[in-house]
N, C-alpha and C positions, 0 to 999 in steps of 0.2 A: 342499139344501145338508147335506154330512153333519156331524154336528156334533162325530163325532169329531177331526176336524180341526185345526178352529180355538177357541178357547173361553177368553173374558177372563175371568179371576178377580180382584175386586174387593175387595183385604184392605181399604183403609182410605181413607176420605173426610173431609177435614177441615173441622169443621163450621162454620169462620170462615171459610174462601176457597170451599172447595170443590177443594181440589189434591186429587191421589189418587194413592193408590200399587195397583197392582197388577200380573200377569203376563198374558200375551199366549202364547198354548198354541200354536203352529205344527206343521206337518212336519216344518220342520229347527229346534227349537227353540226352548225357551220365550225370550220378552222379557222385561226385568223393566223396568216402568215406573212415572214418567215415562222416557222415553228420547229420547234426540240421532240422528240416521240418516245416518252419512255417505254422500256422494254419488257413487257412483262410474259417473259419467257413460258411459264406452265399457267396462264390462265391466271398469273398475277407480279405485277413488281414484289419484287421482292422484299419486306420488309417495310409497303406503306402501304395504308390501307385505301382502298377504293376511294372513299367520303376525303381524304385525306389528300390524295391526287387532283380530287374535283378543287376544295379548297386552294391547295397552292396553285391551280390555274392550269393541271393537265388540259390536253383540247384531246389529243387521242395518244393510244396506247398501240405496243404492237405487242403479238400474241406468234408464236412458233410453231407451224405447222407440223413439221417433224415431233417434236415433242409429245404434241398433243394426239396426236395420231399414234405414236407407241401408247402414252396414258395420260386421261383414262379410255381413248380411242376417239373420234369425230361421230362414230354414230351414237354414241352415248351423250356426248356433248347436241348434238342432233336432239336427240330424244329430249334433251332438257330444254328444248326452247332456242339453242344457240349460243353460241360463245359470249352475245351480250349478259343473257339472263344467269347463263352457270356464272360469271365470275360477276353478275351483278356490276357490269361497268355498265351506262347509261350512253355514253358520246363514243364516237366513231374508233374503229377497231381498223387498225391493217394488219396483214397474217401474211407472214413471210411467204414460199415457195419450200423452206428444207433445206433449199440448191446449197445452200451453205454449210450447214450443220452435216452431209450429207458429205460436201468436198472435204470437211475436217475429218473424215473418217477413212481418210484416204487408202489406210489398208486392210479396212473393210470394206469396200465397195467396187464396182465396176460398173465403166459408163459405156453404154452401149448407143446407139440410134434409135433405137425402143426406147429406152429412159437408163435409171441407174438401181442397178442391185446393190444390198449392200448388206451388211448384218448388225442390227440392232445392237445398243451400246447398253443394252438393258440387262437380254437376255442371251445376246449372241442370234438371235433366229433370223429367218430370210427374208428381206424384202424389196417388193419391186418399186421404186417411183415414175409412171410415168407421168407425160405432159397432163394425159386425162385424168390420170389418175389424184393430182395432185388439184387439178377441177374441183374434183368432188370430193375431196377432203376439205378443201376450203370454201365450198360451198355449203357442206354440213355443219361447219363453223358457224355462218355467216357476217363474216366480214366484209366492211364495209369497201375495202380494198384488198384488192389477191394481187399476188407477185406469182410471175410461174418458172415452172419449174426450170433454170438455167447451171450453166457450167462455170465456178467461179472460178480461174485460172490464177494458180499461184504469184504472186512474185519473183523474177527469174526463170519462168517459161521462155524458150525459145519464140520466134516468130512463127515457125509453122505449128507449135503448141498452141500459141492462143489462139491463130486462126483455126484451126480446126473447132479449139472449145467457142468459138463465137460464133461459126456457122452453124454449132449443136447447138448453142442457145439460141437462131433464129429458126430453127427446123424446128423446136420444141412450143418457140413463142406462137408460129402458124396454128402448130396443132391446140395450144393451149386456147388461142382465140376462138376456132373452133368448138371447143369443148366447155365452152364456158356459155349456161344455160341460164344465168340470174340477171334479171334488167339494174335491180338493186346493189350490185355487186360491181366495179369498178376493178374494168383489169391496165395493171401498171405495167405498161413493158420493160426490158431491163436492156440498158446497153454495157459491150462487154467488151475485148479486147486487149486486156493485159494494158502496159502500158506501152505500147506501139503506137502512134500517131493516126497512121495511114489506118487500121485496124479499127480504131475504136469510131475514124469521119465515116467508115464502110458499117459499121453495126449501128452506128448514128443513123445514117440515111436507112436502112436499109428496115429499122424500128419502129423508123415516121408512123407509118401506115397505121401504123397498132395503139399510136399513143392518143388516142381519144376522146383519156379525162384524166392522163397522168404520163410521166415517163420518169423512171429509173435508172441510175449510175453506179453498177455496180461493178466489184471489183476491183476497189479501191481503197486505203486504207486496211489494208493486207502485209503490213511489214516492211512496205517502200521506206523512203524520206521524205517528208512533207513536201520538202519544195518539188518534187515529182511531181506528189498528187496536186499540187496546185497546178501545176505548170500542164499536166494532162485537162485541168481543171476548164484553166485558160484558153486551150485549144478544142474545148468543146463549146464552150459557154454563146458563140457568135450562132452556133447551129442548132441550140435546143429554141425545141418550140416556145412561143412565147403563150400562146392562150392557155396552157394547162399546167398544174402544179411539177415542179422538177425536183424530184427526190434523189439526195446523194445518201446512199446506204452505208450503215454499219459506221456513222460519223459522230464524234460527242464529245470531243474536247474543246475548252474553250475556243483556243485559239483556231480551232478546224472550223467552229462554227463562223467566227467570225469570217473566217477567209474563205468560208463558203458563200456567204451570203454576198459579201462585194464580188462573189461571179455568180449570181444570179442561182442561187441554188433558194429552194423556197422550203425544203424538209428535211428533217435529219432523225435517228436514232443510233443509239447507241447503247447499252449495258453500262457504260464505262461508270455513271454518276452510284448506281449502285454498287459496284462493284467495288471502287475503291475504296465505298462507304464502309464494307464489312472488311475492307482491313485499314482500318481506322483511317483513312483519308478522306481530306474535307475540299471542295472548290469554293475557295473565296475572293472579293472583289480585294482582300491582297495577293492572291496565288493558293496554291495550294498548301493544305495546312496536317501535317500529320499529328493528328491528334496522341496518339502514342508517348507522342517523346516526353521521353523526361522534364523537359524545359516547360510543361503545363501542368504538372501536378501540383504548385500554387495560383496557375493562373484563374484568376476568378471574373476574367473578362468575358462577354458574348465568342460563340466560334467567325460571328461574320457581323459588325455592328452596321453593316448597310444593309444588314440581309432582315427581312419582315417575318422572317417563318417560325413556325411553335419554335423548334429550337432554339435559336439565338435569341427570342426575347426572352426564355424561362430559364435559361441554363448556361453554364459557365464552360471553356475548354479543360478547367479542372476534374469536374461534373464527369464530361466528355470522357476524358480522357480514364479515372476510373471504370466506368461504367463497359468499357474496352477492355480495361485490361485485368476485369475480374469473368469477362467471357459473358459478359449479360448483355442480352440479345439486344435490349433497349437502344443501346448506344448506336449500334450499327442501326438500327431501325430511327432514332434522331437522325444520324448524316446521313441517310439514305434520303430522308425526308427533307434536310437541307441541300443537298447537292443538285436534286434535281428543281429545289426552288431556283438555287443561284440561275442555271442553267436557263429555268423559264424567264426569268428576269433579263437574264442577260437579251435574250430573244425580242423582250419587247422593248425593251432599249434599241435595240437594232433596228428594229420594228418602225418605233418611232422617228428616228434620227434620219428614215428612208422620206417617214413621210415629210421633215422637216428639212430634209433639204441637206441634213450635215452625217451624210454616213458616212465619205470618204472619212471626215477630222474622227468618226467616233472612231474609227479602223487605225487611223496614224493614232490616236492615243490609246486605245488598247496594245498595239504594237509595244508603243514606248514604254505603258504601265508593265507592261510584261517581260519584255527585254531579259529585265536582270531575275524574272520568277521561273519556275520550273514549267511556267505554261509550253513553254519550247522547246522539241529537243534542240542541246545546245551540243 
């Protein structure tokens, strides 16, 4: 790989926690870390226009290899000029491998050493993803960061089942690396191993040689208790590479972002902010607000008085509740915009606290403020 395309500049590491502030330089722009990445599964972040994402500070978004392969097809996107042109997003894009989506299709898929054969959730047609096929799809999509095909083992797997999935992931990683063709795309290998510390250490050790531009931690936030996730992160933190971004996959609740940052994680993604918005929930500096609730019928105050987003500057809880309860899509759009902005603001505050040397105190204050809210599972 040509180093000129990707470079991680580590600006400061907090000595007390290991939290890191940096800049990841990519072909489509710089990414200040730590960073939360909104998910645009179908080549769009649900309910939020690209121009609005830029305005609220989104630096990089995700798209889904599996779904874009199914519809409209990666070859069509390639003919359109790649995903950046197709969706009119000028900043960096990360594409996942589709492994988690295939994992979620458990009754419809079969894993072999060659790859994964599965039935489409759209029309039931049969398809096969191999490591090489996934690299070809992601090359057609033209993303800045590509994830290799992996086996995401579910919470509750036995040690033997988890080890088999981990070994298969490592075998596929070698093939993915050989199949990579573009120097303008970075491959982030994925650490697996379920919730077994020995498997996590082994997976990480054997993944390190492939972590030229970044490394990802997969298989967490899949239904396990949060303290167990944090315990595994504590186990891996001193073993993670220093000179590349560290990406915790599928994590995006405010408490998990804070806990991840103080454990040395640089990048996060999750569908949570837009998904809960569509269900009428807002993430705010005062905790979660279920805007649909009747107590907000006559509440003419902003959704979050500490937020500077368009939603909070111009609309009240009463109006948002009205929109949601009559089924107007604008309600979900405004809440989505706010929720993403809230998480970006949280990450900016975390980054500044790292630079200021106060991140440990920031995390302690956040935990104290959140202790009586619904941020944490009780």
